[in-house]
C-alpha positions as CSV (number, residue, x, y, z in Angstrom):
1,M,-25.9,-58.8,48.3
2,L,-22.7,-59.7,50.3
3,D,-22.0,-57.9,53.6
4,P,-20.0,-54.9,52.3
5,F,-18.3,-54.6,55.8
6,F,-15.1,-56.6,56.5
7,A,-15.4,-59.9,57.8
8,P,-15.3,-60.8,61.7
9,P,-12.2,-62.1,63.1
10,S,-12.2,-66.0,63.7
11,F,-12.3,-65.6,67.5
12,L,-15.1,-63.4,67.8
13,T,-17.0,-65.8,65.4
14,A,-16.0,-68.6,67.7
15,L,-17.2,-66.7,70.8
16,A,-20.6,-66.0,69.3
17,R,-21.2,-69.5,68.1
18,P,-22.4,-70.8,71.8
19,I,-25.1,-67.9,72.0
20,A,-26.1,-68.4,68.3
21,S,-26.6,-72.0,68.9
22,T,-28.7,-71.5,72.1
23,F,-31.1,-69.0,70.8
24,S,-31.2,-70.2,67.3
25,L,-29.5,-67.1,65.8
26,S,-27.9,-68.6,62.7
27,T,-26.4,-65.5,61.1
28,L,-24.9,-63.9,64.5
29,P,-21.6,-65.0,64.0
30,L,-21.5,-63.1,60.9
31,H,-22.1,-60.1,62.4
32,I,-21.3,-60.1,65.9
33,H,-18.3,-57.7,65.1
34,E,-20.8,-55.3,63.7
35,V,-22.9,-55.1,66.9
36,L,-19.7,-54.9,69.1
37,I,-18.4,-52.0,66.8
38,A,-21.7,-50.2,66.9
39,F,-21.9,-50.6,70.8
40,A,-18.5,-49.2,71.4
41,F,-18.7,-46.4,68.9
42,Y,-22.3,-45.1,70.6
43,Q,-20.3,-45.4,73.8
44,F,-17.5,-43.3,72.8
45,V,-19.8,-40.6,71.3
46,N,-21.5,-40.6,74.5
47,V,-18.9,-40.3,77.0
48,S,-16.2,-38.4,75.0
49,V,-17.5,-37.0,71.7
50,S,-20.9,-35.5,72.9
51,P,-19.3,-33.5,76.3
52,Y,-16.4,-32.3,74.2
53,I,-18.2,-30.9,71.2
54,S,-21.2,-29.5,73.3
55,T,-19.0,-27.6,75.8
56,R,-17.2,-26.0,72.8
57,L,-20.4,-24.9,70.9
58,F,-22.7,-24.1,74.0
59,P,-20.1,-22.9,76.7
60,S,-22.5,-20.9,78.5
61,I,-25.0,-23.6,78.6
62,Y,-23.8,-27.2,78.6
63,P,-21.3,-27.1,81.6
64,K,-23.9,-25.4,83.9
65,L,-26.4,-28.3,83.3
66,N,-27.2,-30.5,86.2
67,A,-25.9,-34.1,86.2
68,R,-29.3,-35.5,85.2
69,T,-29.8,-33.3,82.4
70,K,-26.1,-33.9,81.0
71,I,-27.0,-37.7,80.7
72,N,-30.1,-36.7,78.8
73,W,-28.2,-34.2,76.6
74,D,-25.5,-36.8,75.7
75,V,-28.2,-39.5,75.0
76,H,-29.8,-37.5,72.5
77,A,-26.5,-36.7,70.9
78,V,-26.1,-40.4,70.5
79,S,-29.5,-40.8,69.4
80,L,-29.1,-38.1,66.7
81,V,-25.9,-39.6,65.4
82,Q,-27.4,-43.1,65.5
83,S,-30.4,-41.9,63.6
84,C,-28.5,-40.5,60.8
85,L,-25.9,-43.2,60.3
86,I,-28.7,-46.0,60.4
87,N,-30.9,-44.2,57.9
88,V,-28.4,-43.6,55.2
89,L,-27.2,-47.1,55.7
90,A,-30.7,-48.6,55.2
91,L,-31.6,-46.4,52.4
92,W,-28.4,-47.4,50.6
93,I,-28.9,-51.3,51.3
94,M,-32.5,-51.0,50.0
95,R,-31.4,-49.2,46.7
96,T,-28.3,-51.3,46.0
97,D,-29.4,-54.8,47.2
98,E,-30.8,-56.3,44.0
99,E,-31.9,-59.4,45.7
100,R,-34.5,-57.6,47.7
101,K,-36.3,-56.5,44.8
102,G,-37.3,-59.9,43.7
103,M,-37.9,-61.7,46.7
104,D,-41.2,-63.4,47.4
105,W,-43.1,-64.0,50.8
106,A,-41.0,-66.8,51.8
107,E,-37.6,-65.3,51.2
108,R,-39.0,-62.2,52.9
109,V,-39.7,-64.2,56.0
110,A,-36.7,-66.7,56.4
111,G,-34.3,-65.1,53.5
112,Y,-31.2,-63.5,54.2
113,T,-28.7,-61.0,52.5
114,G,-25.4,-59.6,53.9
115,G,-26.7,-56.2,53.4
116,G,-29.5,-56.9,55.4
117,G,-27.7,-58.5,58.2
118,L,-25.3,-55.4,58.2
119,V,-28.2,-52.9,58.9
120,Q,-29.4,-55.7,61.5
121,G,-25.9,-55.6,63.1
122,F,-25.5,-52.0,63.7
123,A,-29.2,-51.5,64.6
124,T,-28.5,-54.2,67.1
125,G,-25.5,-52.9,68.6
126,Y,-27.3,-49.5,69.2
127,F,-30.4,-51.1,71.0
128,L,-27.7,-53.2,73.2
129,W,-26.1,-49.8,74.2
130,D,-29.4,-48.3,74.8
131,L,-30.2,-51.1,77.2
132,F,-26.9,-50.7,78.8
133,V,-27.6,-46.8,79.2
134,C,-31.1,-47.3,80.4
135,A,-30.4,-50.0,82.9
136,R,-27.2,-48.0,84.5
137,N,-29.7,-44.6,84.7
138,V,-33.0,-46.1,85.5
139,S,-33.6,-43.2,88.0
140,V,-33.3,-40.8,84.8
141,F,-35.0,-42.8,82.0
142,G,-37.6,-45.0,84.2
143,W,-38.7,-48.5,83.9
144,G,-40.7,-47.8,80.6
145,L,-37.6,-46.8,78.6
146,L,-35.7,-49.9,79.9
147,A,-38.6,-52.0,79.0
148,H,-38.7,-50.4,75.5
149,A,-34.9,-51.0,75.1
150,V,-35.3,-54.7,76.1
151,A,-38.3,-55.1,73.6
152,A,-36.3,-53.6,70.7
153,L,-33.1,-55.6,71.4
154,V,-35.2,-58.8,71.2
155,V,-37.1,-57.9,68.2
156,F,-34.0,-57.1,66.3
157,S,-32.1,-60.0,67.3
158,L,-34.6,-62.2,65.8
159,G,-33.4,-61.2,62.4
160,F,-30.4,-63.2,63.0
161,R,-32.4,-66.5,62.9
162,P,-33.0,-65.5,60.4
163,F,-36.4,-64.1,60.6
164,L,-37.8,-61.2,58.6
165,N,-34.2,-60.2,57.8
166,F,-36.0,-58.2,54.8
167,Y,-37.9,-55.9,57.0
168,G,-35.0,-54.9,59.2
169,S,-34.0,-52.2,56.9
170,T,-37.7,-51.5,56.0
171,F,-38.7,-50.6,59.7
172,I,-35.4,-48.9,60.9
173,L,-36.8,-46.0,58.7
174,Y,-38.7,-45.2,61.5
175,E,-35.7,-43.3,62.5
176,L,-35.9,-40.9,59.7
177,S,-38.0,-38.5,62.1
178,T,-35.7,-39.1,65.2
179,P,-33.1,-36.3,64.0
180,F,-35.9,-33.6,64.1
181,L,-37.3,-34.8,67.6
182,N,-33.7,-34.8,68.9
183,F,-33.5,-31.1,67.7
184,H,-36.6,-30.2,69.0
185,W,-35.3,-31.2,72.5
186,F,-32.3,-29.4,72.1
187,F,-34.1,-26.4,71.2
188,D,-35.5,-26.3,74.5
189,K,-32.3,-26.7,76.4
190,L,-30.8,-23.8,74.4
191,N,-33.6,-21.4,75.3
192,M,-35.2,-21.4,72.1
193,T,-38.7,-22.6,73.0
194,G,-41.1,-20.9,70.5
195,S,-38.5,-19.7,68.3
196,R,-38.9,-19.9,64.7
197,P,-36.5,-22.4,64.3
198,Q,-38.2,-24.8,66.6
199,L,-41.4,-24.1,64.6
200,Y,-40.1,-25.2,61.3
201,N,-38.2,-27.9,62.7
202,G,-41.7,-29.1,64.6
203,L,-43.4,-28.9,61.5
204,V,-40.8,-31.0,59.7
205,L,-41.0,-33.3,62.6
206,L,-44.6,-33.6,62.3
207,A,-44.5,-34.2,58.4
208,T,-41.7,-37.0,58.7
209,F,-43.3,-38.9,61.7
210,F,-46.5,-39.1,59.9
211,S,-45.2,-40.2,56.6
212,C,-42.5,-42.5,58.2
213,R,-44.1,-44.2,60.9
214,L,-48.0,-43.8,60.4
215,V,-48.3,-44.1,56.7
216,W,-45.1,-46.2,55.6
217,G,-45.0,-48.2,59.0
218,T,-48.6,-49.2,58.8
219,Y,-48.3,-50.2,55.0
220,Q,-45.2,-52.4,55.9
221,S,-46.7,-53.6,59.0
222,V,-49.6,-55.0,56.9
223,R,-47.3,-56.9,54.5
224,V,-45.6,-58.6,57.4
225,Y,-49.0,-59.7,58.8
226,Q,-49.6,-61.2,55.3
227,D,-46.3,-62.6,54.8
228,V,-46.0,-64.2,58.3
229,Y,-49.8,-65.8,57.7
230,A,-48.6,-67.3,54.6
231,A,-45.6,-68.9,56.5
232,L,-47.8,-70.3,59.1
233,Q,-49.9,-71.8,56.3
234,S,-47.3,-73.3,54.4
235,P,-44.5,-74.0,56.3
236,S,-42.9,-76.3,53.6
237,A,-42.2,-73.1,51.6
238,L,-39.2,-71.9,54.1
239,T,-37.4,-75.3,53.6
240,P,-35.9,-75.4,50.0
241,F,-32.8,-77.3,51.5
242,S,-34.7,-80.0,52.7
243,T,-34.0,-83.5,51.7
244,T,-36.7,-83.6,49.2
245,T,-35.4,-80.5,47.1
246,T,-32.2,-79.9,45.3
247,T,-30.4,-76.7,44.4
248,T,-31.1,-77.3,41.0
249,T,-34.7,-76.8,41.5
250,L,-34.3,-73.3,43.0
251,P,-34.3,-69.7,41.3
252,P,-30.3,-68.7,40.8
253,H,-30.4,-66.3,43.5
254,A,-32.3,-68.7,46.1
255,N,-29.0,-70.6,46.9
256,E,-27.7,-67.6,49.0
257,I,-31.1,-66.1,50.0
258,M,-32.4,-69.2,51.7
259,Y,-29.2,-70.7,52.7
260,F,-29.9,-70.4,56.6
261,S,-33.6,-71.4,56.2
262,A,-32.9,-75.1,55.9
263,H,-35.4,-77.2,57.8
264,A,-36.7,-73.7,59.2
265,T,-40.3,-73.1,60.4
266,V,-42.0,-70.4,62.1
267,P,-43.3,-71.1,65.4
268,V,-46.8,-69.8,66.6
269,W,-44.7,-68.1,69.5
270,L,-42.2,-66.2,67.4
271,A,-45.3,-65.0,65.0
272,C,-47.3,-63.8,68.0
273,V,-44.1,-62.2,69.8
274,Y,-43.3,-60.2,66.7
275,L,-46.6,-59.4,65.3
276,S,-47.9,-58.3,68.7
277,S,-44.8,-56.1,69.4
278,N,-45.3,-54.6,65.9
279,L,-49.0,-53.7,66.7
280,V,-48.0,-52.0,70.2
281,L,-45.5,-49.9,68.5
282,N,-47.9,-48.9,65.8
283,S,-50.5,-47.9,68.4
284,L,-47.8,-46.2,70.2
285,N,-46.8,-44.3,67.2
286,F,-50.5,-42.9,66.8
287,Y,-50.8,-42.2,70.2
288,W,-47.1,-40.3,70.3
289,F,-48.3,-38.3,66.8
290,G,-51.2,-36.9,68.9
291,K,-49.3,-35.9,71.8
292,M,-46.7,-34.3,69.3
293,I,-49.2,-32.1,67.9
294,E,-50.4,-31.4,71.2
295,T,-46.9,-30.4,72.2
296,V,-46.0,-28.2,69.2
297,R,-49.5,-26.6,69.6
298,K,-48.6,-25.6,73.5
299,R,-45.2,-24.2,72.1
300,F,-46.7,-21.5,69.8
301,Q,-50.3,-21.2,70.4
302,P,-51.2,-18.2,72.7
303,P,-53.0,-19.3,75.6
304,A,-56.9,-18.6,75.8
305,A,-58.3,-16.0,77.7
306,P,-59.8,-17.0,81.2
307,V,-63.6,-17.0,81.6
308,Q,-65.0,-15.0,84.3
309,D,-68.4,-15.2,85.5
310,G,-69.4,-17.0,82.2
311,K,-68.3,-14.2,80.3
312,L,-64.8,-13.4,78.4
313,P,-63.2,-10.5,79.8
314,G,-63.4,-8.7,76.7
315,A,-67.3,-8.5,77.3
316,V,-66.8,-6.9,80.7
317,A,-63.7,-4.7,80.5
318,G,-62.2,-5.0,76.9
319,K,-59.6,-7.5,75.9
320,K,-57.0,-8.7,78.4
321,G,-53.5,-8.2,77.6
322,G,-53.8,-5.3,75.4
323,G,-50.6,-3.6,76.7
324,A,-50.1,-0.9,79.4
325,Q,-52.2,1.8,77.8
326,Q,-55.2,-0.3,77.5
327,Q,-54.9,-1.4,81.3
328,R,-54.8,2.3,82.1
329,R,-57.9,2.7,80.0
330,Q,-59.7,0.3,81.7
331,E,-58.8,1.4,85.2
332,E,-59.9,5.0,84.3
333,E,-63.3,3.5,83.0
334,R,-63.7,1.5,86.3
335,M,-63.0,4.8,88.3
336,K,-65.4,6.9,86.3
337,A,-68.1,4.2,87.1
338,E,-67.4,4.2,90.7
339,V,-67.6,7.8,90.6
340,V,-70.8,8.0,88.7
341,G,-72.2,5.3,91.0
342,N,-71.3,7.2,94.2
343,G,-73.0,10.5,92.8
344,M,-76.0,8.6,92.1
345,V,-76.3,7.4,95.5
346,A,-75.5,11.0,97.0
347,V,-78.5,12.5,94.7
348,T,-80.8,9.4,95.7
349,A,-80.0,10.2,99.3
350,E,-80.6,14.0,98.9
351,K,-84.0,13.4,97.0
352,R,-85.3,11.2,99.9
353,E,-84.2,13.7,102.5
354,V,-86.3,16.5,100.4
355,R,-89.4,14.3,100.5
356,R,-88.9,13.8,104.1
357,R,-88.7,17.5,105.1
358,E,-92.1,18.3,102.9
359,R,-94.2,15.7,104.6
360,K,-93.0,16.7,107.9
361,K,-94.1,20.2,107.0
362,A,-97.1,19.1,105.8
């Protein structure tokens, strides 16, 4: 599949060639304009679109936010826009790119299609913008998110070698859960914490996160491990344009798919970097899923009654928090108990005094 986007201007291609040559990113000059357009678009949404729309939709909330929260708000707005766009684009490419459906392991590792490069370009542009924002606001987002931005940019840039270009569209579908994650954050800022809309959104968030990241992501990661292992064991399969092979011996679609794989190999360091990053990300997905369940439960599960002297308050004085009427009833019972107790003390003292006088008379 050819890149459906317009061709890059020649001056941009010329500017990208030195970078592509230095880092062995053979297909970057073909998609450099998509990277830059995506970066500029998301920056425009961040500084102009989000503040404008947010002020008009929420005039009593957004303008009153402090500077730190506004930065977070606008970044979440960009993330919401990006996740929707890249998901639609990736799903469309996966559905319409016929060459993807017939790829073998060698083509999935070192092959290239223009449609896959388009997804790679727009995703890289977003992660470049993410790195830019995190670097400018380290005090807001922290060093952890800055490191995540660097790692994401590096991993997706490797697709321009090309390396695992096939899996770029596959793993970007992690973003299917991101819109609901952003909605969850916005509900908190809109004073809708614990509301029914946040509950329904939280359930959808858990379902999409589990399906897309844990099930789909783990399955595709196993396929990546298998393909990369096969490439390490049979490096000659990645070089169909070597001096010993002619284009007449290749499948009809392989001339385009494997065009950039001439004399390509998969270095061990490259396999280790990609697979270890994938393993870490999958592990984090399982960890985050547990944290998300815990967060949703805290939002909607009523707090447990505290334990007093090894017994629940209900065992001593009825259920806690049963309303003002029940509290008054508990207070009356306590006062009656005190009265009865005082009366018993008085009766006991009186009986003791009678006995003492009788003994004295005797």
